[in-house]
N, C-alpha and C positions, 0 to 999 in steps of 0.2 A: 530743314536740317540738323543735326543732330550736335550735340556739345561739345564743347572744349575742354579738359580736363589738366588742370593746371595742379603739379606735386612738387611742394618745396621739402625735399626726403631731411629726415634728420634721424640720429641714431635713436632717439628715446621718443620723439613724437615726431608727426608729419604733418606739415598743411597741405589743404586740399582747397581749390576751387575751383569754378565752372562758369562756363559763360551760359547765356540766353539760348533759347534752340536756335536763335537768330544769329546767335556768337558774336553780339556786339557789344554784350555789358557781362563784367567779369564781377561774379556773386562767390562770397565768401560759401564754403561747402562746411567743412569741417578740420578738426583738428585732431588726430587719431594717435594712439599710441603705435609705436612703429612695428612691435610684434603683433599687432593686429590688422596693419594695413594691406594683406594681403585678399584677405577676409573681408573688410570694408569696401575695397576694389570692387570687388563681385557686386555688390548690389548698383554702384553705379553704372560701370561700363557699359550695358546695354543701351545706354542714351549717349553715349561719347563715341566720336567720329577721331580724334587726334588728342595726342596729349604729349603735355610738356612737360619737362623738367628742369628745376632748376640747376644749373648746372656753374656749384661754385669756383671762383677764382678769385686772385688777389687783383690790385687795381694793376699793376703792371701785367697781367695774364699768366701767373704762375698759380700753380697749384695750391689749395689751400690743404689742410688736414680732413677735410670731407669731400675732396673731390676723388679721390677712389672708391670710398664708398658709396657715392653717389654714382658713378660710374658703373660699379659692380650692380645696384640697383638696375640702372638702366640698362644694362645687359638680360636682367634677368626679365623686366618687364617686357623686353623686345621678343626673348624666348618663349613666354608665357602665351602671347597675344599679337601674333604675327601678321594678326588681319588690321590691325590699330595702325594707322599712323604715329611714330613714338619718334618726341625731337630732343636735344638737349637745347638749353638757352640759357645764356649768359643771364647769370641774377644778380652781377653786380651791384652794390647798392639798393637792391631792393630790401635786404636786412636791416640795412640804417635805416631807410626813408619808413620799416615797420615801428624801427624802436622810435623816430620821432614823431607817428603819429598816436604809438601807445602813451607816449608821455603826455597825450594830448585827453586819453578816456579816463573816465573817474577810477576811481581805489580798487571797488570791486569788479571793472571790467580788466584792469592790468593783472590783477590778484589769477584771473583764469588763466594759466598756464598754454591754453590753447586758442587763445585770442592772438597773442603775436603770432603763431605758426598758420592760421587759417588767413591772417591779414598779410603775413609774407608771400603766401601762394596766390592772395589777391592783386597784391602790387604787380608780381612778375606775370598775372596774367594779363594784367592791362595794359603794362609795356607791351607783349606780346603781340596785343591786338592796335596798338597804335602803331607799331613798327610794319606791322602788316597791311594796314589801312595807306601808308605812304607809298 
């Protein structure tokens, strides 16, 4: 079985996480500068059968400042990789959960800007896997 890749898209940095090959566990993968995202994705895609992209919304369901950029990224992803199943997934509260976990980490890990990005993508993927099992 191939992996599921989660993308927490950002204007400056993007977090990536993926599952183990059995699609049971979410694993942090990388935090990358968004301007390098397309080249980085190429190295992971051979092992991926599905991609989920975090779709930002406010608690009331209305769009955020990031909703339109994420939607544009999602559409470009679908255009470039029509053979891969790609899904938008509600990411409400995943950033808040990542912030909570970040406060629990030692200072040197908190200073690494990619830690929060990887963590948010991992939480997004964990939530997706839990919903999939229900």
